[in-house]
N, C-alpha and C positions, 0 to 999 in steps of 0.2 A: 504494500500500500504506500501512498505518498508519505515521505518522511515527515512532512509538515503536520499531518494529522496525528501521527504517533507522537511526535515531539509535543504537540499541543496537549495531548492527554497527560503525558508524563510531567510536563512543566507546569501546567495550569490546573490540573485536576488531581493532584496527589497531596493528600489522600482524596479518594473520590467521594467519601462520605465522612460524617462525624458521628460519634457515639458519645452522648452525654450520660455518664454513669452516676448513679447515686453513691453516696459514701457507703451505704449499706442497702442492698435491695431488700425492702421489707414488704413488697407487694408483688403478686404473681402476674405482673403486667409488663408488656413491652410496647412502647409507642413508636410509630414509624411515620416519617414525613417524606414520601418519595418524590413529590413534585414541587418542593419549595426551593430547590437549588437555583442559584442566581449567578453562577460563574459561567459566562458564555465564552467558550474557547474561540480563539482567533480563526481557527479553521472553519467553524460554523459561521461566524460573521462574514468571512470572506466568500464562502460558498453561497450564502443566503441572498435572495433577492429582496429580503425585508430588512428594515432597520432594527436596531436592538430593542427599541420600545415595542414594536409590533411583535417581535418574537416572544416578548414577555407575556403576551396575552394567554399563553398556555400555562403560565406559572401559577402555582398556588402560593401567592405572595405572602410571605411572613408567617406561614402556618407553623413552621418550626419554632418561631419565636412565641407564637400564641400558646403553644404547648411546652414552652421552655421551663415551666416550673415543676413538671412531673418528676424530674430527677430529685428535687428537694423533698418530694413526697414519697420517694422510695422506689421509683421505676426508671429504667433506662429509656432513652430516646435516640433513635437512629434517624439521620436526615441526610439525604443526597445533597452534594454540593453542585453537581452538574444539573443543567435545566432539562425539563421534560422535552423541550423542542429539540434537544440534542440526543437524548436517549431516555426512553420511558421504561422504568423498572416495574411498573404496574401492568406489564404485559408478559406473555410467554417470552422466552429468550429469543425466539426466532420468528416472531410474527412480522414478516417482511412483505413490503408492498411492491409488487412487480413494476408498478408505474414509476417507482422511484429510482430504479436501477436500469442501466443500459446494457446489462448482461444477464444471462440466465441465472436463476436462483437455485441453490442446492436443493436436493430432494427433501432434506429435513426441514426446510422452511415451511411455515404454515401461512399460506397466502389467502386463505378463504374465510378468515374470521370477519365478523361485522366490524371490528375495530380496524382491521386492515382495509376493508372495503371503504370505510369512512375516512381513510387517510391518516389514521392515528394508531399505527402499528408500533413495534418496538423502536424503530427509527421513524419518526413522524414525517409525513409528506406535507402536512398542513399545520397551521396554528389553529387555536381553538375556534376562531371565527371563520375558518374555511380558506384562508389565504395560503397559497402555495409557498413553501419555504424556499425551495431551490429553483434556480433558473435553468439548470441543466442536470442530467442524470448524476447520481451519486455513485462513486465506485463501491462495489460490493465489499471490497477489502476494508474500506473505511467503516462500514457498518459492523463488520465482524470484529474489527479492532475495538470499537466502542463496547460491544457485547463482552469481549474477553477482558478488557481492562477495567470496565466500570460495572456492567450488569452482574457478572458472575461474582466479583468480590462483594458487592452490596448484598446479594442474596445469601452468600455464604455467611456473612456476618450476622444478618438477620436470623437465619436459621440457627446459628450458634447461640444467639441471645435467647431465642425461644426454647431451645433444648436445655440450656443452662437453667432457665426459669422453671421449666417443667420438672426437671430433676430435683430442683431445690424445694419446690412447693407442691409437687404432685400434679400441678396443672399450670397452664400458661394462657394468658389472654392477650392477644395482639389487637391494638387499636391503631388502625390505619387512618391517618389524618389528612384531610383534603379540604379544599374550598371550592365553591361553585358560584357562577355568576348570579347576581340578584334576580335576573329575569331570564326566562327560557327563550332561547333563540328560535325554537320551533313554534313558540306561541307568543308572539310579540305582545307586550303588555301584561303577560302572565307572571306575576310575582311568585317567587319560591318561598318555602318556609325558612325559618332561621337555621334549622339543622335538619339533616336527613341522616338517619342511622340505617346502615345496610348490613344485614346478616345472611344474605343470600336466601331470603325467605325462610329463615330458621335452619338452614343447612350448615352454616359455618360457626354457629355460636349457640350455647344453651339459652333458651328463652328467658330464663331468670336474669341472666346478665344483661341481655338486650333490654328487658323491662326496667332494670335498675338504672341503666344509662338514660333511658327515655325519661324516667321519673326525675332523675337528678337534673337533667336539662330543663324540663318543664318547671321544676321548682324554682329555678332562677328567673322564670318569666318568659322563656323563649318558646316559640312554636316549633314543634318537632314532628316529623313524619318518619315512617318506616318503609324502607326499600323502594320508594318511589319519589323521584325518578332514578335513584341510584341504589342498587341492591348490593354493590360491592364488585370490585374488579378482580384482576388476577391474584393480587396479594391476598385478598380476603378468601377467595375461592381455593387457592393453592394451600395456604397455611391453616385455614379453618377446618380442623378435623376433630370435632368434639369427642368422637369415640376413641381418639388417641390422647385425649386430655389437652388438646390445643384448640382454643376458641379464637375466633377472629371477627372483629367488627370494623366496618368502615364508617367514619364520621365525616360528613360534609358540612362545612360552615358557609353560610350565606356571606359573600364578600361585602355586601352592603352594610353588614354590621360593623366593619372595621376598616374598609378600604375605599379610597377614591378610585373607582374602577376605570376611569379614563386616564388619570395621572399615575395610577399604581402607587399611591402613597398612603401611609397610615392616616386614618382620621382621628379625631379627638376621642373616639370611643374605643380605640385599640386597647388601652390599658385596662379599661373596665372589663372588656371581653376577656382579656388574659386572666384577670382576677377571677371572673366568673368560671372560667374553665378550670382554674386551680381549685376553686371551691367545689365544683362538680366532681372533679377527680378525687378530691379528698373524701367526699361522701361515698362515692363508689367503692373506694378502697376500704372504708370503714364498714360498709354494709354489704359486702360481697356475700352472696348467698352461700349457705353451708355446703352445697354441692360442689362449689368451686373454691371454697375457703382455703387459705394456705394450710398445708399439712405436710408432714414428712413424706417424701416420695417413697414409693414402694420399691424402687429399684435404684 
């Protein structure tokens, strides 16, 4: 692959993610922010037909900061440093879009998912509002390099955090943290709720945990919905295996609560929302249902 891309990854995105660890993990939780990365490699900016501000439309702006207090409450937080427009770790490793590349894709590439068809595969073809990122085909080797250097280390570390938590407490709960536009693009003028919790319609998490999260959010005065329009992406689906003691929830926050969505800057309500999230988290940690409560692992 071109040396410039490889050099960009090594020089600008090392390490590719950060893990904020508690002094002592006291809760069976792992928090994940896969889309809040805001380090845009030169290789992406040079290849893109879009300016840096437009590329940021796919970013879950400042979500890692909103959940930044979870470590002081006793749970680790892993956050990507690279942006979603460069590589999306909330996808299968090889959800690759044939329209993006000027050469045949390998047999192991999954080219038929709805996410790929929509232009939002592992390496995105478009930003969130539908604008094409690249003016010319992307070398396949560049995509593979991103997957090898960024995607795989991120998921290896996330899996390690979850397994460590499961072994220590007997169960692990992954909270995958995201943000959503305040209005639906498919339904102009249709406002979204403050929060959407996704548990894959009950498949990725024990219902008692989902219900506790919903109650904790509602108690702070926010409107919350379940699974619609977001039931959970690859991370929630892949890691959420309640029968193995690993539960996963996706939490979507309405950007209108904390962000100027045109300027992509924090509003005056940012600090209040961060405090509310800390209070919600503290309640969930304190009231975790007995079926999931911390206990000595059996193995």
